[in-house]
C-alpha positions as CSV (number, residue, x, y, z in Angstrom):
1,M,-25.1,15.0,-29.1
2,K,-22.1,17.8,-28.5
3,L,-20.9,16.7,-25.4
4,G,-18.7,19.7,-24.8
5,L,-15.7,18.0,-24.0
6,K,-13.3,19.3,-26.5
7,R,-10.0,20.4,-25.0
8,K,-11.4,19.6,-21.3
9,V,-8.9,18.1,-19.0
10,V,-9.3,14.6,-17.6
11,L,-7.7,12.5,-15.1
12,V,-8.3,8.9,-15.3
13,T,-7.0,6.9,-12.2
14,G,-6.6,3.3,-13.1
15,G,-6.5,4.3,-16.7
16,S,-4.0,1.9,-17.9
17,K,-6.2,-1.4,-17.9
18,G,-10.1,-2.4,-18.3
19,I,-12.9,0.5,-17.6
20,G,-10.0,3.1,-16.6
21,L,-8.2,2.5,-20.1
22,A,-11.8,2.3,-22.2
23,C,-12.8,6.0,-20.2
24,A,-9.4,7.3,-21.3
25,R,-10.2,6.3,-25.0
26,A,-13.7,7.6,-25.0
27,F,-12.8,11.2,-23.4
28,A,-9.7,11.5,-26.1
29,A,-12.1,10.4,-28.8
30,E,-14.4,13.5,-27.9
31,G,-11.1,15.7,-28.1
32,A,-10.5,16.2,-24.3
33,Q,-6.6,16.4,-23.1
34,V,-6.4,13.2,-20.9
35,A,-4.0,11.7,-18.5
36,I,-4.1,8.4,-17.1
37,A,-2.4,7.4,-13.9
38,S,-1.6,3.8,-12.4
39,R,0.8,2.3,-10.2
40,Q,2.8,0.3,-12.7
41,Q,4.7,2.2,-15.3
42,E,4.8,-1.2,-17.7
43,N,1.1,-0.8,-17.9
44,L,1.0,2.8,-18.6
45,D,3.7,2.3,-21.0
46,R,1.6,-0.2,-23.0
47,A,-1.7,1.7,-22.2
48,R,-0.1,4.8,-24.0
49,Q,1.3,3.0,-27.1
50,T,-2.1,1.3,-27.5
51,L,-4.0,4.7,-27.5
52,A,-1.2,6.2,-29.7
53,S,-1.8,3.8,-32.4
54,E,-5.3,4.4,-32.3
55,G,-4.4,8.4,-32.7
56,F,-4.8,8.9,-29.2
57,E,-2.1,10.9,-27.5
58,V,-2.5,11.1,-23.7
59,V,0.0,11.8,-21.0
60,A,0.7,8.8,-18.4
61,L,1.4,9.3,-14.8
62,P,2.9,6.8,-12.3
63,A,1.0,7.0,-9.2
64,D,0.1,4.6,-6.0
65,F,-3.0,6.5,-5.3
66,S,-3.2,4.7,-2.2
67,R,-0.8,7.3,-0.8
68,P,-2.0,10.7,-0.7
69,V,1.3,12.1,-1.5
70,D,1.2,10.2,-4.7
71,A,-2.5,11.5,-5.3
72,Q,-1.3,15.0,-4.7
73,A,1.6,14.5,-7.0
74,A,-0.3,12.9,-9.7
75,V,-2.9,15.9,-9.9
76,S,0.1,18.5,-9.8
77,S,1.8,16.7,-12.7
78,A,-1.5,16.2,-14.9
79,E,-2.2,20.2,-14.1
80,Q,1.4,21.5,-14.8
81,L,1.2,19.6,-18.1
82,L,-2.3,19.9,-19.2
83,G,-4.1,22.6,-17.2
84,P,-6.4,22.4,-14.5
85,I,-8.3,19.1,-14.1
86,D,-12.0,19.7,-15.3
87,V,-12.8,16.0,-14.7
88,L,-11.8,13.5,-12.6
89,I,-12.6,9.7,-13.3
90,N,-11.9,7.8,-10.4
91,S,-11.3,4.0,-11.6
92,A,-8.5,2.7,-9.6
93,G,-8.5,-0.2,-7.4
94,A,-9.6,-3.6,-7.0
95,A,-10.1,-6.0,-3.8
96,N,-9.3,-9.4,-3.5
97,R,-11.9,-11.9,-2.5
98,Y,-11.6,-14.2,0.5
99,Q,-12.8,-17.3,1.6
100,L,-14.3,-17.0,5.2
101,D,-11.9,-18.6,7.0
102,A,-9.4,-15.8,5.3
103,Y,-10.9,-12.7,6.5
104,N,-8.6,-10.9,9.2
105,A,-7.3,-7.7,10.1
106,D,-5.1,-7.7,6.5
107,A,-8.1,-8.6,4.7
108,W,-10.1,-5.9,5.8
109,H,-7.4,-3.4,5.6
110,Q,-6.8,-4.4,1.9
111,G,-10.1,-3.9,0.7
112,M,-9.9,-0.4,1.7
113,N,-6.7,0.3,1.1
114,S,-7.1,-1.0,-2.7
115,K,-10.2,0.5,-3.4
116,Y,-11.7,3.2,-1.1
117,F,-8.8,5.2,-0.3
118,P,-7.5,5.6,-3.7
119,Q,-10.5,7.0,-5.1
120,I,-10.8,9.3,-1.6
121,H,-7.1,10.4,-2.0
122,A,-7.8,11.1,-5.9
123,M,-10.9,13.2,-4.6
124,D,-9.4,15.2,-2.1
125,A,-6.4,16.1,-4.3
126,V,-8.6,17.9,-7.1
127,R,-11.4,19.2,-4.9
128,P,-9.7,22.3,-3.5
129,G,-9.2,23.6,-7.5
130,M,-12.3,22.7,-8.6
131,I,-13.6,25.2,-5.7
132,A,-11.5,27.5,-6.1
133,R,-12.8,27.3,-10.1
134,K,-16.2,26.9,-9.5
135,G,-16.8,24.0,-11.4
136,G,-15.6,20.2,-12.3
137,S,-16.9,16.8,-12.4
138,I,-16.1,13.6,-10.8
139,V,-17.3,10.3,-11.8
140,N,-16.4,7.3,-9.1
141,I,-16.4,3.9,-10.9
142,I,-17.2,1.8,-7.8
143,G,-19.0,-1.5,-8.1
144,A,-22.2,-3.5,-7.4
145,G,-20.5,-5.3,-5.2
146,G,-21.4,-2.7,-2.3
147,K,-25.1,-3.0,-2.8
148,S,-25.2,-7.0,-2.6
149,A,-23.7,-8.7,0.2
150,Q,-21.2,-11.8,-1.3
151,P,-19.5,-13.8,1.2
152,V,-16.1,-13.9,-0.4
153,F,-16.3,-10.2,-1.4
154,L,-17.3,-8.3,2.2
155,S,-14.0,-6.5,2.5
156,G,-14.3,-5.0,-1.3
157,G,-18.1,-4.6,-0.8
158,A,-17.7,-2.6,2.2
159,A,-15.5,-0.3,0.5
160,N,-17.6,0.2,-2.6
161,A,-20.7,0.5,0.1
162,A,-18.7,3.5,1.6
163,L,-17.7,5.1,-1.8
164,M,-21.4,4.9,-2.4
165,L,-22.2,7.2,0.5
166,V,-18.8,9.6,0.1
167,T,-20.5,9.9,-3.5
168,V,-23.6,11.2,-2.7
169,G,-22.1,13.5,0.5
170,W,-19.8,15.2,-1.5
171,A,-22.3,15.9,-4.5
172,N,-24.5,17.3,-1.8
173,A,-21.7,19.2,0.0
174,L,-19.7,20.7,-3.2
175,G,-23.1,21.8,-5.5
176,R,-23.2,25.1,-4.3
177,Y,-19.4,25.4,-6.1
178,G,-20.7,23.6,-9.1
179,I,-18.9,20.5,-8.6
180,R,-20.9,17.5,-9.8
181,V,-20.2,14.1,-7.9
182,N,-21.3,10.9,-9.4
183,G,-21.0,7.2,-9.3
184,I,-21.4,4.3,-11.3
185,N,-21.5,0.6,-10.1
186,P,-20.4,-1.5,-12.8
187,G,-21.2,-5.6,-12.5
188,S,-19.2,-8.1,-14.2
189,T,-17.7,-6.7,-17.0
190,L,-15.1,-8.2,-19.9
191,T,-11.8,-6.7,-18.3
192,E,-8.8,-8.7,-18.2
193,R,-9.5,-9.2,-14.1
194,V,-12.7,-11.0,-15.2
195,H,-11.4,-12.8,-17.8
196,K,-9.0,-14.3,-15.5
197,G,-11.7,-15.2,-13.0
198,I,-13.2,-17.1,-15.9
199,Q,-10.2,-19.3,-16.5
200,A,-10.0,-19.9,-12.8
201,D,-13.6,-20.8,-12.5
202,A,-13.2,-23.2,-15.6
203,Q,-10.4,-25.0,-14.4
204,A,-12.2,-25.5,-11.0
205,Q,-15.1,-26.8,-12.6
206,G,-13.1,-28.9,-15.1
207,I,-14.9,-26.8,-18.1
208,T,-13.7,-24.7,-21.0
209,E,-13.6,-21.3,-20.8
210,A,-16.8,-20.6,-23.0
211,E,-18.8,-22.6,-21.2
212,A,-17.9,-20.9,-17.8
213,L,-18.5,-17.7,-19.2
214,E,-21.5,-18.7,-20.6
215,R,-23.2,-20.4,-17.3
216,N,-22.0,-17.2,-15.8
217,Q,-23.8,-14.5,-18.5
218,S,-26.8,-16.9,-18.3
219,K,-27.6,-15.6,-14.7
220,L,-28.1,-12.2,-15.9
221,P,-31.4,-10.8,-17.2
222,L,-29.6,-9.1,-20.2
223,G,-27.8,-12.6,-20.6
224,R,-24.3,-11.0,-21.0
225,F,-21.8,-9.2,-19.0
226,A,-20.8,-5.6,-19.8
227,R,-18.3,-4.6,-22.3
228,P,-15.7,-1.7,-20.8
229,E,-16.7,0.6,-23.6
230,E,-20.2,0.6,-22.4
231,V,-19.4,1.6,-18.9
232,A,-16.8,4.3,-20.3
233,A,-19.8,5.8,-22.7
234,V,-21.6,6.6,-19.6
235,A,-18.8,8.1,-17.6
236,V,-18.4,10.2,-20.7
237,F,-22.0,11.1,-20.4
238,L,-21.9,12.0,-16.9
239,G,-18.5,13.9,-16.9
240,S,-19.9,15.9,-19.9
241,D,-21.9,19.1,-20.2
242,Q,-25.1,16.9,-21.2
243,A,-25.1,15.8,-17.6
244,S,-24.8,19.3,-16.3
245,Y,-28.0,18.6,-13.6
246,V,-27.1,15.4,-12.8
247,T,-25.0,15.0,-9.5
248,G,-25.8,12.9,-6.8
249,V,-26.5,9.5,-8.8
250,V,-25.1,6.2,-8.1
251,L,-25.7,4.2,-11.5
252,P,-26.1,0.6,-11.6
253,M,-24.8,-1.0,-14.4
254,D,-25.1,-4.9,-13.5
255,G,-27.4,-6.3,-16.6
256,G,-30.2,-5.7,-14.6
257,L,-29.0,-8.7,-11.5
258,V,-30.1,-7.1,-8.6
259,P,-33.4,-5.8,-8.8
260,V,-33.1,-2.9,-6.1
261,I,-34.4,0.9,-6.0
């Protein structure tokens, strides 16, 4: 399948690790010109070196997308170095989990500032240029926690639910300018963050990490967690010309865990 991504300019927020890094790799493999952005320079350097060792050269941009000024600066830098952004992959942000007695104003603000606002600010930064050029694709990597409430993830889940609404709202509003906006809701995916959670789970239960992983995976109809490259493959399709009539979709990738429409 010809995806039409060769020489396209792609910005991946949260591109230094996990699903974001997998997206950067997948777009680069399709011949796109890729910029990755992340808050920590050390993580960016490691990601850039990893991709370079695989034959992929990317631009690395330090930015905290919870700050509008950083988002605008990162988009400006990416466009100065590579050209106008054709595809935005929004993978920045990960909200904390809280026990019930720990929910306070800080917890609720953390959920929004760590996930909702970084993606909102990235979209705000690329939108005027895409409107002027009458084209572009935005893919928001959101999360299944916005569809099914978990007591320890209410602030993060609320941020995810809000992002779903904005995703479909922008798809409706921006379609007339040739801009497509879609979302992906991954469930548990084998990233560094999930591995740390499995380690903590194993310690708490007094079992091995392999046993903890198996217990968690056994709850899924597909019997396993997703791999980052599987989520990236869907992001690449949604960002490509092959998905030219797909917009306003929020696609679940939770292994069939939550059977809702």
